A tleap script that builds the chain and sets N, CA, C and O, in Angstrom:
source leaprc.protein.ff14SB
mol = sequence {
  NMET ASP GLN LEU VAL ARG ALA LYS ARG VAL
  GLU VAL GLU GLU ASP LYS ARG GLY ILE GLN
  SER GLN VAL THR GLN ARG GLN GLU LEU ARG
  CYS GLU ALA GLN PHE GLU ALA SER ILE GLY
  GLU ARG LEU ASN ASN PHE ARG SER LYS LEU
  SER THR LYS MET ARG LEU SER GLY ALA ILE
  LYS LEU VAL LYS THR SER LYS ILE ARG PHE
  GLY ILE ALA ARG GLU ARG SER ARG SER THR
  PRO LYS ASP ASP ALA ILE ALA LYS GLN SER
  LYS LEU LYS SER THR LYS ARG CARG
}
set mol.1.N position { -22.158 9.761 50.762 }
set mol.1.CA position { -22.509 10.430 49.417 }
set mol.1.C position { -21.174 10.755 48.699 }
set mol.1.O position { -20.988 10.439 47.524 }
set mol.2.N position { -20.190 11.444 49.507 }
set mol.2.CA position { -19.076 11.749 48.990 }
set mol.2.C position { -18.217 10.577 48.301 }
set mol.2.O position { -17.652 10.667 47.211 }
set mol.3.N position { -18.231 9.441 49.168 }
set mol.3.CA position { -17.516 8.265 48.646 }
set mol.3.C position { -18.218 7.644 47.310 }
set mol.3.O position { -17.552 7.134 46.409 }
set mol.4.N position { -19.468 7.733 47.290 }
set mol.4.CA position { -20.265 7.246 45.940 }
set mol.4.C position { -19.781 7.977 44.991 }
set mol.4.O position { -19.417 7.350 43.996 }
set mol.5.N position { -19.610 9.553 44.970 }
set mol.5.CA position { -19.229 10.274 43.837 }
set mol.5.C position { -17.831 9.930 43.665 }
set mol.5.O position { -17.430 9.699 42.524 }
set mol.6.N position { -17.022 9.864 44.671 }
set mol.6.CA position { -15.467 9.349 44.237 }
set mol.6.C position { -15.467 8.111 43.627 }
set mol.6.O position { -14.759 7.987 42.627 }
set mol.7.N position { -16.187 7.056 44.062 }
set mol.7.CA position { -16.265 5.710 43.512 }
set mol.7.C position { -16.524 5.782 41.982 }
set mol.7.O position { -15.856 5.195 41.131 }
set mol.8.N position { -17.548 6.555 41.768 }
set mol.8.CA position { -18.134 6.763 40.411 }
set mol.8.C position { -17.060 7.257 39.501 }
set mol.8.O position { -16.815 6.705 38.428 }
set mol.9.N position { -16.313 8.488 40.020 }
set mol.9.CA position { -15.355 9.071 39.117 }
set mol.9.C position { -14.359 8.315 38.938 }
set mol.9.O position { -13.716 8.539 37.912 }
set mol.10.N position { -13.900 7.218 39.814 }
set mol.10.CA position { -12.781 6.355 39.596 }
set mol.10.C position { -13.269 5.382 38.588 }
set mol.10.O position { -12.394 5.095 37.770 }
set mol.11.N position { -14.259 4.868 38.429 }
set mol.11.CA position { -15.010 3.991 37.535 }
set mol.11.C position { -15.027 4.645 36.158 }
set mol.11.O position { -14.697 3.982 35.175 }
set mol.12.N position { -15.413 5.972 36.047 }
set mol.12.CA position { -15.268 6.625 34.771 }
set mol.12.C position { -13.932 6.662 34.247 }
set mol.12.O position { -13.656 6.316 33.098 }
set mol.13.N position { -13.004 7.130 35.192 }
set mol.13.CA position { -11.618 7.246 34.701 }
set mol.13.C position { -11.267 5.950 34.263 }
set mol.13.O position { -10.661 5.958 33.191 }
set mol.14.N position { -11.474 4.781 34.789 }
set mol.14.CA position { -10.810 3.584 34.407 }
set mol.14.C position { -11.500 3.273 33.034 }
set mol.14.O position { -10.813 2.771 32.145 }
set mol.15.N position { -12.894 3.560 32.806 }
set mol.15.CA position { -13.527 3.204 31.759 }
set mol.15.C position { -12.849 4.034 30.715 }
set mol.15.O position { -12.566 3.487 29.649 }
set mol.16.N position { -12.579 5.202 30.892 }
set mol.16.CA position { -11.924 6.096 29.845 }
set mol.16.C position { -10.615 5.637 29.378 }
set mol.16.O position { -10.262 5.686 28.200 }
set mol.17.N position { -9.788 5.111 30.513 }
set mol.17.CA position { -8.522 4.409 30.011 }
set mol.17.C position { -8.626 3.271 29.342 }
set mol.17.O position { -7.795 3.004 28.474 }
set mol.18.N position { -9.522 2.534 29.596 }
set mol.18.CA position { -9.814 1.119 28.880 }
set mol.18.C position { -10.201 1.416 27.448 }
set mol.18.O position { -9.799 0.690 26.538 }
set mol.19.N position { -10.993 2.497 27.221 }
set mol.19.CA position { -11.516 2.884 25.881 }
set mol.19.C position { -10.207 3.413 25.170 }
set mol.19.O position { -9.894 2.767 24.170 }
set mol.20.N position { -9.479 4.352 25.468 }
set mol.20.CA position { -8.222 4.826 25.115 }
set mol.20.C position { -7.296 3.757 24.742 }
set mol.20.O position { -6.654 3.897 23.701 }
set mol.21.N position { -7.147 2.730 25.441 }
set mol.21.CA position { -6.298 1.612 25.242 }
set mol.21.C position { -6.644 0.960 23.978 }
set mol.21.O position { -5.825 0.778 23.077 }
set mol.22.N position { -7.984 0.581 23.926 }
set mol.22.CA position { -8.592 -0.082 22.925 }
set mol.22.C position { -8.475 0.754 21.668 }
set mol.22.O position { -8.322 0.166 20.598 }
set mol.23.N position { -8.531 2.047 21.704 }
set mol.23.CA position { -8.376 2.995 20.432 }
set mol.23.C position { -7.027 2.908 20.022 }
set mol.23.O position { -6.799 2.712 18.828 }
set mol.24.N position { -6.028 3.032 20.889 }
set mol.24.CA position { -4.703 2.787 20.475 }
set mol.24.C position { -4.235 1.621 19.960 }
set mol.24.O position { -3.382 1.651 19.072 }
set mol.25.N position { -4.721 0.461 20.438 }
set mol.25.CA position { -4.573 -0.838 19.907 }
set mol.25.C position { -5.137 -1.045 18.430 }
set mol.25.O position { -4.638 -1.731 17.539 }
set mol.26.N position { -6.210 -0.343 18.397 }
set mol.26.CA position { -6.921 -0.473 16.895 }
set mol.26.C position { -6.023 0.199 16.026 }
set mol.26.O position { -5.698 -0.317 14.957 }
set mol.27.N position { -5.501 1.537 16.467 }
set mol.27.CA position { -4.707 2.382 15.600 }
set mol.27.C position { -3.502 1.662 15.157 }
set mol.27.O position { -3.084 1.697 14.000 }
set mol.28.N position { -2.863 0.888 16.302 }
set mol.28.CA position { -1.694 0.184 15.869 }
set mol.28.C position { -1.822 -1.019 14.978 }
set mol.28.O position { -0.930 -1.293 14.175 }
set mol.29.N position { -2.880 -1.724 15.098 }
set mol.29.CA position { -3.349 -2.736 14.129 }
set mol.29.C position { -3.368 -2.155 12.745 }
set mol.29.O position { -2.865 -2.718 11.773 }
set mol.30.N position { -4.008 -0.943 12.713 }
set mol.30.CA position { -4.308 -0.328 11.422 }
set mol.30.C position { -3.134 0.038 10.778 }
set mol.30.O position { -3.006 -0.091 9.561 }
set mol.31.N position { -2.140 0.550 11.606 }
set mol.31.CA position { -0.867 0.807 11.040 }
set mol.31.C position { -0.168 -0.458 10.639 }
set mol.31.O position { 0.310 -0.585 9.511 }
set mol.32.N position { -0.112 -1.296 11.456 }
set mol.32.CA position { 0.646 -2.558 10.825 }
set mol.32.C position { 0.157 -3.176 9.712 }
set mol.32.O position { 0.892 -3.730 8.895 }
set mol.33.N position { -1.268 -3.113 9.600 }
set mol.33.CA position { -1.892 -3.464 8.363 }
set mol.33.C position { -1.447 -2.879 7.091 }
set mol.33.O position { -1.210 -3.501 6.056 }
set mol.34.N position { -1.349 -1.438 7.313 }
set mol.34.CA position { -0.944 -0.509 6.155 }
set mol.34.C position { 0.422 -0.858 5.763 }
set mol.34.O position { 0.828 -1.010 4.611 }
set mol.35.N position { 1.217 -0.991 7.070 }
set mol.35.CA position { 2.821 -1.175 6.730 }
set mol.35.C position { 3.033 -2.557 5.946 }
set mol.35.O position { 3.872 -2.609 5.046 }
set mol.36.N position { 2.307 -3.613 6.276 }
set mol.36.CA position { 2.449 -5.023 5.553 }
set mol.36.C position { 1.902 -4.739 4.213 }
set mol.36.O position { 2.410 -5.294 3.238 }
set mol.37.N position { 0.922 -3.933 4.078 }
set mol.37.CA position { 0.469 -3.835 2.578 }
set mol.37.C position { 1.440 -3.195 1.671 }
set mol.37.O position { 1.710 -3.596 0.538 }
set mol.38.N position { 1.977 -2.095 2.304 }
set mol.38.CA position { 3.104 -1.215 1.470 }
set mol.38.C position { 4.310 -2.122 1.283 }
set mol.38.O position { 4.921 -2.011 0.220 }
set mol.39.N position { 4.707 -2.963 2.141 }
set mol.39.CA position { 5.694 -3.992 1.961 }
set mol.39.C position { 5.475 -5.015 0.791 }
set mol.39.O position { 6.348 -5.206 -0.056 }
set mol.40.N position { 4.340 -5.622 0.787 }
set mol.40.CA position { 3.860 -6.495 -0.099 }
set mol.40.C position { 3.834 -5.792 -1.723 }
set mol.40.O position { 4.178 -6.333 -2.774 }
set mol.41.N position { 3.374 -4.595 -1.536 }
set mol.41.CA position { 3.428 -3.792 -2.782 }
set mol.41.C position { 4.848 -3.460 -3.463 }
set mol.41.O position { 5.092 -3.455 -4.670 }
set mol.42.N position { 5.700 -3.193 -2.428 }
set mol.42.CA position { 7.146 -2.941 -2.744 }
set mol.42.C position { 7.683 -4.157 -3.254 }
set mol.42.O position { 8.332 -4.030 -4.293 }
set mol.43.N position { 7.563 -5.444 -2.727 }
set mol.43.CA position { 8.089 -6.648 -3.051 }
set mol.43.C position { 7.591 -7.050 -4.420 }
set mol.43.O position { 8.314 -7.673 -5.197 }
set mol.44.N position { 6.339 -6.688 -4.719 }
set mol.44.CA position { 5.620 -7.107 -6.047 }
set mol.44.C position { 6.425 -6.224 -7.201 }
set mol.44.O position { 6.774 -6.663 -8.297 }
set mol.45.N position { 6.619 -5.007 -6.748 }
set mol.45.CA position { 7.194 -3.951 -7.724 }
set mol.45.C position { 8.633 -4.472 -7.974 }
set mol.45.O position { 9.102 -4.485 -9.112 }
set mol.46.N position { 9.273 -4.867 -6.972 }
set mol.46.CA position { 10.883 -5.297 -7.031 }
set mol.46.C position { 10.792 -6.631 -7.887 }
set mol.46.O position { 11.669 -6.745 -8.743 }
set mol.47.N position { 9.976 -7.533 -7.797 }
set mol.47.CA position { 9.978 -8.805 -8.472 }
set mol.47.C position { 9.616 -8.440 -9.851 }
set mol.47.O position { 10.262 -9.076 -10.683 }
set mol.48.N position { 8.714 -7.545 -10.365 }
set mol.48.CA position { 8.576 -7.320 -11.659 }
set mol.48.C position { 9.661 -6.572 -12.348 }
set mol.48.O position { 9.945 -6.738 -13.535 }
set mol.49.N position { 10.319 -5.644 -11.449 }
set mol.49.CA position { 11.533 -5.027 -12.273 }
set mol.49.C position { 12.658 -6.017 -12.305 }
set mol.49.O position { 13.453 -5.939 -13.241 }
set mol.50.N position { 12.827 -7.016 -11.313 }
set mol.50.CA position { 13.733 -7.768 -11.439 }
set mol.50.C position { 13.654 -8.657 -12.730 }
set mol.50.O position { 14.650 -8.789 -13.441 }
set mol.51.N position { 12.534 -9.230 -13.009 }
set mol.51.CA position { 12.266 -10.240 -14.125 }
set mol.51.C position { 12.401 -9.282 -15.448 }
set mol.51.O position { 12.827 -9.703 -16.523 }
set mol.52.N position { 12.044 -8.138 -15.251 }
set mol.52.CA position { 12.311 -7.315 -16.643 }
set mol.52.C position { 13.690 -7.094 -16.887 }
set mol.52.O position { 14.129 -7.224 -18.029 }
set mol.53.N position { 14.506 -6.738 -15.830 }
set mol.53.CA position { 15.883 -6.486 -16.041 }
set mol.53.C position { 16.563 -7.719 -16.534 }
set mol.53.O position { 17.389 -7.679 -17.446 }
set mol.54.N position { 16.189 -8.878 -15.890 }
set mol.54.CA position { 16.772 -10.161 -16.397 }
set mol.54.C position { 16.350 -10.518 -17.810 }
set mol.54.O position { 17.100 -11.212 -18.496 }
set mol.55.N position { 15.312 -10.128 -18.233 }
set mol.55.CA position { 14.958 -10.602 -19.546 }
set mol.55.C position { 15.718 -9.631 -20.367 }
set mol.55.O position { 16.256 -10.137 -21.352 }
set mol.56.N position { 15.893 -8.359 -20.200 }
set mol.56.CA position { 16.455 -7.371 -21.062 }
set mol.56.C position { 18.074 -7.594 -20.958 }
set mol.56.O position { 18.750 -7.103 -21.862 }
set mol.57.N position { 18.686 -8.253 -19.987 }
set mol.57.CA position { 19.913 -8.365 -19.998 }
set mol.57.C position { 20.210 -9.962 -20.660 }
set mol.57.O position { 21.364 -10.366 -20.804 }
set mol.58.N position { 19.312 -10.584 -20.939 }
set mol.58.CA position { 19.528 -11.845 -21.625 }
set mol.58.C position { 19.827 -12.978 -20.565 }
set mol.58.O position { 20.196 -14.104 -20.900 }
set mol.59.N position { 19.686 -12.686 -19.606 }
set mol.59.CA position { 19.945 -13.689 -18.450 }
set mol.59.C position { 19.008 -14.809 -18.590 }
set mol.59.O position { 19.389 -15.966 -18.406 }
set mol.60.N position { 17.680 -14.490 -18.938 }
set mol.60.CA position { 16.752 -15.514 -19.056 }
set mol.60.C position { 16.180 -15.422 -20.369 }
set mol.60.O position { 15.854 -14.367 -20.914 }
set mol.61.N position { 16.074 -16.580 -20.854 }
set mol.61.CA position { 15.418 -16.529 -22.373 }
set mol.61.C position { 13.942 -17.117 -21.999 }
set mol.61.O position { 13.686 -18.139 -21.363 }
set mol.62.N position { 13.088 -16.217 -22.552 }
set mol.62.CA position { 11.721 -16.459 -22.340 }
set mol.62.C position { 11.283 -17.360 -23.468 }
set mol.62.O position { 11.756 -17.145 -24.584 }
set mol.63.N position { 10.507 -18.253 -23.308 }
set mol.63.CA position { 9.609 -19.201 -24.273 }
set mol.63.C position { 8.221 -18.976 -24.144 }
set mol.63.O position { 7.666 -18.660 -25.196 }
set mol.64.N position { 7.517 -19.051 -23.145 }
set mol.64.CA position { 6.106 -18.706 -23.122 }
set mol.64.C position { 5.792 -17.771 -21.921 }
set mol.64.O position { 5.446 -16.592 -22.002 }
set mol.65.N position { 5.992 -18.586 -20.667 }
set mol.65.CA position { 5.500 -17.972 -19.426 }
set mol.65.C position { 6.734 -17.660 -18.608 }
set mol.65.O position { 7.822 -18.214 -18.762 }
set mol.66.N position { 6.464 -16.737 -17.741 }
set mol.66.CA position { 7.606 -16.601 -16.801 }
set mol.66.C position { 6.805 -16.577 -15.371 }
set mol.66.O position { 5.720 -16.008 -15.258 }
set mol.67.N position { 7.406 -17.204 -14.377 }
set mol.67.CA position { 6.732 -17.228 -13.217 }
set mol.67.C position { 7.822 -16.845 -12.096 }
set mol.67.O position { 8.919 -17.403 -12.094 }
set mol.68.N position { 7.460 -15.825 -11.103 }
set mol.68.CA position { 8.326 -15.434 -10.304 }
set mol.68.C position { 7.494 -15.767 -8.895 }
set mol.68.O position { 6.347 -15.353 -8.730 }
set mol.69.N position { 8.154 -16.505 -7.972 }
set mol.69.CA position { 7.666 -16.840 -6.848 }
set mol.69.C position { 8.716 -16.777 -5.663 }
set mol.69.O position { 9.801 -17.345 -5.792 }
set mol.70.N position { 8.427 -16.166 -4.643 }
set mol.70.CA position { 9.240 -16.078 -3.530 }
set mol.70.C position { 10.552 -15.354 -3.950 }
set mol.70.O position { 11.616 -15.662 -3.412 }
set mol.71.N position { 10.493 -14.553 -4.748 }
set mol.71.CA position { 11.809 -13.791 -5.303 }
set mol.71.C position { 12.774 -14.698 -6.156 }
set mol.71.O position { 13.917 -14.311 -6.397 }
set mol.72.N position { 12.326 -15.844 -6.586 }
set mol.72.CA position { 13.218 -16.634 -7.547 }
set mol.72.C position { 12.583 -16.552 -8.805 }
set mol.72.O position { 11.359 -16.651 -8.895 }
set mol.73.N position { 13.267 -16.392 -9.719 }
set mol.73.CA position { 12.849 -16.371 -11.259 }
set mol.73.C position { 12.897 -17.682 -11.630 }
set mol.73.O position { 13.946 -18.325 -11.583 }
set mol.74.N position { 11.670 -18.220 -12.062 }
set mol.74.CA position { 11.840 -19.687 -12.592 }
set mol.74.C position { 11.011 -19.404 -14.074 }
set mol.74.O position { 9.842 -19.073 -14.272 }
set mol.75.N position { 12.045 -19.658 -14.946 }
set mol.75.CA position { 11.352 -19.496 -16.395 }
set mol.75.C position { 11.830 -20.540 -17.176 }
set mol.75.O position { 12.963 -20.998 -17.027 }
set mol.76.N position { 10.924 -21.000 -18.115 }
set mol.76.CA position { 11.385 -21.934 -18.903 }
set mol.76.C position { 12.345 -21.359 -19.938 }
set mol.76.O position { 12.167 -20.288 -20.518 }
set mol.77.N position { 13.431 -22.222 -20.118 }
set mol.77.CA position { 14.542 -21.778 -21.098 }
set mol.77.C position { 14.613 -22.954 -22.256 }
set mol.77.O position { 14.116 -24.074 -22.134 }
set mol.78.N position { 15.256 -22.519 -23.278 }
set mol.78.CA position { 15.413 -23.462 -24.276 }
set mol.78.C position { 16.424 -24.428 -24.029 }
set mol.78.O position { 17.570 -23.987 -23.948 }
set mol.79.N position { 16.212 -25.903 -23.863 }
set mol.79.CA position { 17.316 -26.551 -23.514 }
set mol.79.C position { 17.603 -27.594 -24.620 }
set mol.79.O position { 16.680 -28.086 -25.269 }
set mol.80.N position { 18.851 -27.911 -24.817 }
set mol.80.CA position { 19.105 -28.683 -26.025 }
set mol.80.C position { 19.522 -30.063 -25.315 }
set mol.80.O position { 19.712 -30.267 -24.116 }
set mol.81.N position { 19.611 -30.961 -26.414 }
set mol.81.CA position { 19.947 -32.399 -25.892 }
set mol.81.C position { 21.219 -32.422 -25.186 }
set mol.81.O position { 21.407 -33.202 -24.252 }
set mol.82.N position { 22.136 -31.565 -25.609 }
set mol.82.CA position { 23.318 -31.603 -24.985 }
set mol.82.C position { 23.330 -31.220 -23.360 }
set mol.82.O position { 24.029 -31.783 -22.518 }
set mol.83.N position { 22.456 -30.207 -23.136 }
set mol.83.CA position { 22.143 -29.718 -21.685 }
set mol.83.C position { 21.619 -30.705 -21.163 }
set mol.83.O position { 22.029 -31.003 -20.041 }
set mol.84.N position { 20.673 -31.443 -21.709 }
set mol.84.CA position { 19.916 -32.547 -21.000 }
set mol.84.C position { 20.980 -33.673 -20.573 }
set mol.84.O position { 20.968 -34.213 -19.466 }
set mol.85.N position { 21.771 -33.918 -21.450 }
set mol.85.CA position { 22.731 -35.033 -21.208 }
set mol.85.C position { 23.681 -34.679 -20.079 }
set mol.85.O position { 23.961 -35.526 -19.231 }
set mol.86.N position { 24.226 -33.351 -20.040 }
set mol.86.CA position { 25.001 -32.914 -18.843 }
set mol.86.C position { 24.324 -32.941 -17.692 }
set mol.86.O position { 24.915 -33.278 -16.666 }
set mol.87.N position { 22.919 -32.578 -17.665 }
set mol.87.CA position { 22.148 -32.688 -16.425 }
set mol.87.C position { 22.052 -34.073 -15.914 }
set mol.87.O position { 22.267 -34.260 -14.717 }
set mol.88.N position { 21.734 -35.130 -16.739 }
set mol.88.CA position { 21.983 -36.475 -16.367 }
set mol.88.C position { 23.184 -36.926 -15.647 }
set mol.88.O position { 23.194 -37.488 -14.552 }
set mol.89.N position { 24.162 -36.628 -16.356 }
set mol.89.CA position { 25.568 -36.919 -15.895 }
set mol.89.C position { 25.791 -36.343 -14.462 }
set mol.89.O position { 26.285 -37.079 -13.608 }
set mol.90.N position { 25.449 -35.061 -14.163 }
set mol.90.CA position { 25.566 -34.541 -12.970 }
set mol.90.C position { 24.756 -35.113 -11.822 }
set mol.90.O position { 25.161 -35.186 -10.662 }
set mol.91.N position { 23.522 -35.527 -12.279 }
set mol.91.CA position { 22.496 -36.333 -11.493 }
set mol.91.C position { 23.105 -37.588 -11.115 }
set mol.91.O position { 22.907 -38.040 -9.987 }
set mol.92.N position { 23.829 -38.192 -11.958 }
set mol.92.CA position { 24.324 -39.605 -11.733 }
set mol.92.C position { 25.569 -39.326 -10.823 }
set mol.92.O position { 25.718 -40.095 -9.873 }
set mol.93.N position { 26.332 -38.485 -10.970 }
set mol.93.CA position { 27.386 -38.303 -10.090 }
set mol.93.C position { 27.080 -38.064 -8.748 }
set mol.93.O position { 27.675 -38.667 -7.855 }
set mol.94.N position { 26.124 -37.161 -8.501 }
set mol.94.CA position { 25.604 -36.780 -7.284 }
set mol.94.C position { 24.905 -38.074 -6.563 }
set mol.94.O position { 24.916 -38.191 -5.338 }
set mol.95.N position { 24.407 -38.862 -7.273 }
set mol.95.CA position { 23.826 -40.034 -6.567 }
set mol.95.C position { 24.859 -41.179 -6.236 }
set mol.95.O position { 24.649 -41.996 -5.339 }
set mol.96.N position { 25.897 -41.180 -6.960 }
set mol.96.CA position { 26.950 -42.110 -6.824 }
set mol.96.C position { 27.730 -41.590 -5.429 }
set mol.96.O position { 28.159 -42.423 -4.631 }
set mol.97.N position { 27.860 -40.348 -5.231 }
set mol.97.CA position { 28.522 -39.945 -4.029 }
set mol.97.C position { 27.863 -40.286 -2.829 }
set mol.97.O position { 28.503 -40.418 -1.786 }
set mol.98.N position { 26.744 -40.426 -2.880 }
set mol.98.CA position { 25.868 -40.897 -1.567 }
set mol.98.C position { 26.177 -42.365 -1.375 }
set mol.98.O position { 25.654 -42.990 -0.453 }
savepdb mol mol.pdb
quit
């Protein structure tokens, strides 16, 4: 009889430990998700501030749309025929080197 009671206590303690470990795992996952969400939010804020600063400083000339992806500002700028000719020449030079 005494052995059955001890065995039952051991089972109950093991169950408690298992439940506690599950609870802590869930809490850790929840904390990780919150952390990732806050990082994403901070990154989006940084991107918007960066694009605003670049526009204000004149580093980027806006035409219609601005897209920021992966922290790289890609914006349509006003290109002149001279700029296009320079770009073509540099492209030709790079292909000749190969």
